[in-house]
Steps between C-alpha positions, in 0.01 A plus 500: 500500500705191416709504181358166391147635519601807292659276236181291494301818433728573203465143372122520523520839318330678793567875471512537879849340470635836394341681792630236742849525349491876524389491861773256598792599285418845356714722724804272471472479121452875472801564724712263287395683184557840658854404600572438135305769316512772771152630406180427693263507207724277289543261792116469529483429127759229535309354794175492291685354203627226734145397583417486129814294427415266789148462363640396161777271630365321805279247320804324354699569817388421852719697740331377815811498717677800351225743398673816628826405329311427180330844513821678609685365198227625267504843672872523479513418132216743423675778698829440324321507161354837595850629583634366172224666297525826694877521467545335163719777357669603823580213732479563870833478674359303794374205293820508291706492819316190627530335159872569487547352846323177409658474157827436680375166628202387286529423133277685259263293282657582163428173321258210497721279716511761773122533495466127539725522801271752674325228704835358614622849579195565712558180692864585561416849617226366732739246646764777547248717681393208723862460613543863600433613859159666539661847529702466181207343315269781606753767399553328157127458433414853614759638260455286193135390517333799670756746356546676836776759517796416723401777742150353546640154562746643755213672682272198484756265661677757719830461316749744360487562127860374467400172667213461253726579202767256622241226556358555151848494346591176677166338413546590135852358508371177657218478251745549213725222632198274546378562144847436357522177697163395354633560150347830409708714264534847649 
């Protein structure tokens, strides 16, 4: 079914929109959630919570041309929230490792000015990703958006783990330089 039609179902508050969304995107959303939470039942809960969040947020938004991306963002945030709640007292090393890697090149929103710059930061990062080769962009996105381990990325693209690590290091360095050039305080 066409994404535009599914969004129209949401806008008309037709409950079949959820079933259509589940049929079209369910396995991908569940896989995304599972990659983050590492638990089948929790991944299903995140998927279902995504449908509820979409039901509540689509009337003001109309993601006709980017429905999967819209849903994937919701799923990712819900899954990360589950991880935060589950590991509130003892942080998981994996998420801390990824955070530490990205802290080297992206400023943390510590004050109001930095929060205002979030939109600009997003645009700079999107422009940076658009300039990367498809291979580098895919590696970067798989690591920092989908939270894939280096070994999984290496297998997926038939690369050595050292090549993936080197590519990620160089991309982070380039991103850091780009952000500094754009005037972000790191």
